[in-house]
C-alpha positions in Angstrom: -11.2 4.0 50.3 -13.4 3.0 47.7 -14.7 -0.8 47.5 -13.1 -2.8 44.5 -15.6 -3.7 41.9 -15.8 -7.3 41.1 -16.7 -8.8 37.7 -17.8 -12.1 36.7 -15.6 -14.3 34.2 -18.0 -13.3 31.7 -18.0 -9.8 31.8 -14.3 -9.9 32.6 -13.7 -11.8 29.3 -16.2 -9.6 27.3 -14.4 -6.4 28.2 -11.0 -8.0 27.4 -12.5 -9.1 24.2 -13.5 -5.8 23.4 -10.3 -4.0 24.4 -8.7 -6.4 22.0 -10.9 -6.0 19.0 -9.9 -2.1 19.8 -6.2 -2.5 19.6 -6.8 -4.4 16.1 -8.3 -1.7 14.4 -6.7 -1.0 11.0 -6.3 1.6 8.2 -7.1 1.9 4.6 -4.4 2.5 2.2 -5.5 3.5 -1.3 -3.7 4.0 -4.9 -4.5 7.3 -6.7 -3.4 8.4 -10.4 -4.6 6.1 -12.9 -7.9 7.4 -13.9 -8.6 11.4 -14.4 -12.1 11.0 -13.4 -11.1 9.7 -9.5 -10.9 13.3 -8.5 -7.9 15.0 -7.1 -5.5 14.1 -4.6 -6.9 16.1 -2.1 -10.2 14.9 -2.7 -9.0 11.9 -1.7 -7.3 12.7 1.3 -10.1 15.0 2.3 -12.6 12.3 2.1 -11.5 10.9 5.6 -11.3 7.5 4.4 -7.5 7.0 4.2 -4.4 6.6 6.2 -1.9 6.0 3.0 -2.2 7.2 -0.4 0.2 5.7 -3.2 0.7 8.2 -6.2 0.8 5.4 -9.0 3.2 5.3 -11.0 6.8 5.6 -11.6 6.5 3.6 -14.5 9.7 3.9 -16.5 12.9 3.5 -14.3 16.2 1.9 -14.2 18.3 0.3 -16.8 20.1 3.8 -17.6 16.3 5.2 -18.8 15.2 8.4 -18.0 12.3 7.8 -15.1 9.0 8.8 -16.5 5.7 9.3 -14.0 2.6 8.2 -15.4 -0.5 9.9 -13.9 -2.9 8.9 -16.6 -5.5 11.8 -17.4 -4.3 13.7 -14.4 -1.5 16.1 -15.5 1.5 15.8 -17.8 5.0 15.5 -15.9 7.1 15.7 -19.3 5.8 19.5 -19.6 6.2 20.2 -15.7 2.1 20.0 -15.5 2.4 17.9 -12.3 4.2 20.2 -10.1 0.4 21.8 -9.0 -0.1 18.5 -7.2 2.7 19.6 -4.4 -0.2 21.4 -2.4 -2.1 18.5 -2.9 0.3 16.5 -1.0 0.9 18.7 1.6 -2.6 18.8 2.2 -2.8 15.1 3.0 -0.2 15.3 5.2 -1.5 18.6 7.2 -4.3 15.4 7.8 -1.7 12.8 9.0 -2.2 10.8 5.7 1.0 9.3 4.7 1.6 10.0 0.7 4.2 7.7 -1.2 5.3 7.4 -4.6 4.6 3.8 -6.1 7.1 2.4 -8.6 6.1 -0.1 -11.3 2.6 -1.5 -11.7 1.0 -3.7 -13.8 2.6 -2.2 -17.2 5.8 -0.2 -18.0 9.5 -0.3 -18.9 11.4 -0.8 -15.4 13.7 -3.2 -13.9 17.4 -3.1 -12.0 20.5 -3.9 -13.9 23.0 -3.6 -10.7 24.0 -2.7 -7.6 25.0 0.6 -9.1 21.9 0.6 -11.0 19.8 0.3 -7.7 21.9 3.0 -6.2 21.1 5.4 -8.8 17.6 4.9 -8.9 17.5 5.4 -5.1 19.5 8.7 -5.4 17.0 9.8 -8.2 14.1 8.9 -5.9 15.5 10.9 -2.9 16.5 13.9 -4.9 13.2 14.4 -6.9 10.6 13.0 -4.6 12.0 12.7 -1.3 14.2 15.0 1.1 16.9 16.0 -1.6 17.1 18.4 -4.0 16.7 18.6 -7.7 15.5 21.7 -10.3 13.2 19.1 -11.6 11.3 17.7 -9.2 8.2 16.2 -10.7 5.3 16.7 -8.2 7.2 19.8 -7.3 8.7 21.0 -3.7 6.7 18.8 -1.4 8.3 16.2 0.1 6.7 12.6 0.2 6.8 10.1 2.9 8.0 7.3 1.0 8.3 4.7 -1.5 6.0 1.9 -2.7 6.9 -1.2 -4.3 4.5 -2.8 -6.7 6.8 -4.4 -8.9 4.8 -7.0 -11.0 6.9 -8.0 -14.2 8.5 -11.0 -12.6 12.2 -9.5 -12.2 13.4 -9.4 -9.0 17.2 -8.5 -9.1 18.5 -5.7 -7.1 15.2 -4.6 -5.7 16.6 -5.6 -2.1 19.4 -3.3 -2.7 17.1 -0.6 -3.8 15.3 -0.6 -0.2 18.6 -0.9 1.4 19.5 2.5 -0.4 16.3 4.1 0.1 16.5 3.0 3.7 19.8 4.5 4.5 18.4 7.8 3.4 16.3 8.0 6.5 19.7 8.7 8.4 19.6 12.2 6.8 16.2 13.4 8.3 12.9 12.6 7.6 12.4 8.7 7.8 11.5 7.2 4.2 8.5 4.9 4.5 9.2 1.7 2.7 5.8 -0.4 1.5 5.5 -3.2 -0.8 2.6 -4.7 -2.8 3.1 -8.3 -3.5 1.0 -10.9 -5.2 -0.7 -13.0 -2.9 1.1 -16.0 -4.2 4.0 -17.1 -1.8 6.6 -16.1 -2.3 6.2 -13.3 -4.7 7.9 -13.4 -7.9 9.3 -9.9 -8.1 9.7 -8.8 -4.3 10.6 -11.8 -2.9 14.3 -10.9 -2.3 13.7 -7.6 -1.5 11.1 -8.7 1.3 13.8 -10.9 2.8 15.5 -7.6 4.1 13.1 -6.9 7.0 12.8 -3.2 5.6 9.3 -2.7 4.7 7.2 -0.7 7.1 3.7 -1.9 5.4 3.0 -4.7 3.2 -0.4 -4.7 1.4 -0.5 -8.3 -0.2 -2.7 -8.3 -3.5 -5.3 -11.0 -3.0 -7.0 -10.1 -6.4 -6.2 -11.3 -10.2 -4.7 -14.3 -9.3 -7.4 -17.0 -9.9 -4.8 -19.8 -10.7 -2.8 -19.4 -7.7 -5.6 -20.7 -5.2 -4.9 -17.5 -2.7 -8.1 -15.1 -3.3 -11.7 -15.0 -2.3 -14.0 -16.8 -4.6 -17.6 -17.6 -4.7 -18.1 -17.0 -0.9 -15.0 -19.4 0.0 -12.3 -17.3 2.1 -10.2 -20.3 3.1 -7.5 -20.0 0.4 -7.4 -16.3 1.2 -6.7 -17.1 5.1 -4.5 -19.8 4.4 -2.0 -17.3 2.2 -2.7 -14.8 4.8 -1.2 -16.8 7.3 1.6 -18.1 5.2 2.4 -14.0 4.7 2.1 -12.7 8.1 4.2 -15.5 9.6 7.0 -15.6 7.0 7.7 -12.2 6.1 9.2 -9.5 8.7 7.6 -6.3 8.4 6.0 -3.7 10.6 2.2 -4.5 9.4 0.4 -6.3 6.8 -2.9 -5.2 5.0 -5.0 -7.1 3.1 -5.1 -5.9 -0.8 -8.5 -5.8 -2.6 -10.3 -4.7 -5.4 -12.6 -1.7 -4.3 -15.3 -3.2 -7.5 -15.6 -6.2 -9.4 -14.7 -4.1 -12.5 -11.3 -3.4 -10.4 -10.3 -6.7 -10.8 -11.4 -8.6 -14.0 -9.6 -11.9 -12.7 -11.3 -11.8 -9.3 -10.7 -11.6 -5.7 -13.4 -9.0 -5.1 -15.2 -9.3 -1.6 -18.8 -7.8 -1.1 -18.5 -5.3 1.7 -20.8 -7.3 3.7 -18.6 -10.5 3.5 -15.5 -8.6 4.0 -17.0 -7.1 7.6 -18.8 -10.0 8.9 -16.6 -13.1 7.8 -13.2 -12.1 6.2 -11.9 -9.3 8.4 -12.4 -11.4 11.8 -10.6 -14.1 10.5 -7.7 -12.2 9.3 -7.5 -10.3 12.4 -7.4 -13.4 14.3 -4.8 -14.8 12.3 -2.0 -12.3 12.6 -1.0 -10.1 15.2 0.6 -7.8 12.5 -2.7 -6.8 10.8 -2.9 -3.1 9.7 -5.8 -3.0 7.8 -6.9 -2.9 4.2 -5.7 -1.8 0.9 -7.7 -0.9 -1.9 -7.4 -0.7 -5.7 -7.8 2.2 -6.5 -9.5 5.2 -5.8 -11.2 5.5 -9.1 -13.3 2.2 -8.3 -13.5 3.1 -4.5 -15.4 6.6 -5.4 -17.7 4.4 -7.8 -18.6 1.9 -5.3 -17.9 3.7 -2.2 -16.4 0.6 -1.0 -14.2 1.9 1.7 -17.0 4.0 3.0 -18.9 0.9 3.7 -16.2 -0.9 5.4 -14.4 1.7 7.3 -15.8 1.0 10.8 -15.1 -2.6 10.6 -11.6 -2.3 9.5 
């Protein structure tokens, strides 16, 4: 029998700390679709940077409106010009990257008027983007992995019901991943009730463009961010929480940008230590990430 190796308390502590650090490794999520100069969806997935890509945005839906997909300069869904993205989605999924459709955004015409309206939107999403069938799938035949809620207009009614109806479709085969992007002030004005359902797999809190709320990084000070992060991760039931960040100063003109060195040396260690449900970071957006190589600079520490 081999002799047992005895470790000093100090060495044992270092090894355990290292194992804990390894278990806290996170992923990067990114929004794609709002700048025609950011490259294709396949380019984003082939970069090797991301675990999640949110196609942004379905900017018109609900209240009896015909849903409208807005992909900026990439393609025109009204003419069926976005169906070619289907092959890119499949490329991403072949690399084990989850691709979701993001609802809402900072501008657009969207909202839910009733429980029946929420059910109707859920059915539309299922048939046109998820595992259902329709003759008019805007992104072609590829089946997306889920739906992201980026609701920013302050109208929270019936999104809890939309989340419930979407989650019920998971029983029909492939799981429908649900994610949300609330603003850092807690509770979120648009997604507060929806997040109370506990149905969301990932929540990427937007710690930017909220200068008056005292919850984002500013002038080297991360105390407000960490305070808000602890509130979010302890108050909402979700699979994982991601730190939502702008990929460059230009990506968030109202602040919240964290230089890569500050993020890796100061902010991320505090974020990881404060929450066992840390999942990684979300960056807005792919265009700015390409320009600044933000994810490339921080990926090793996420």
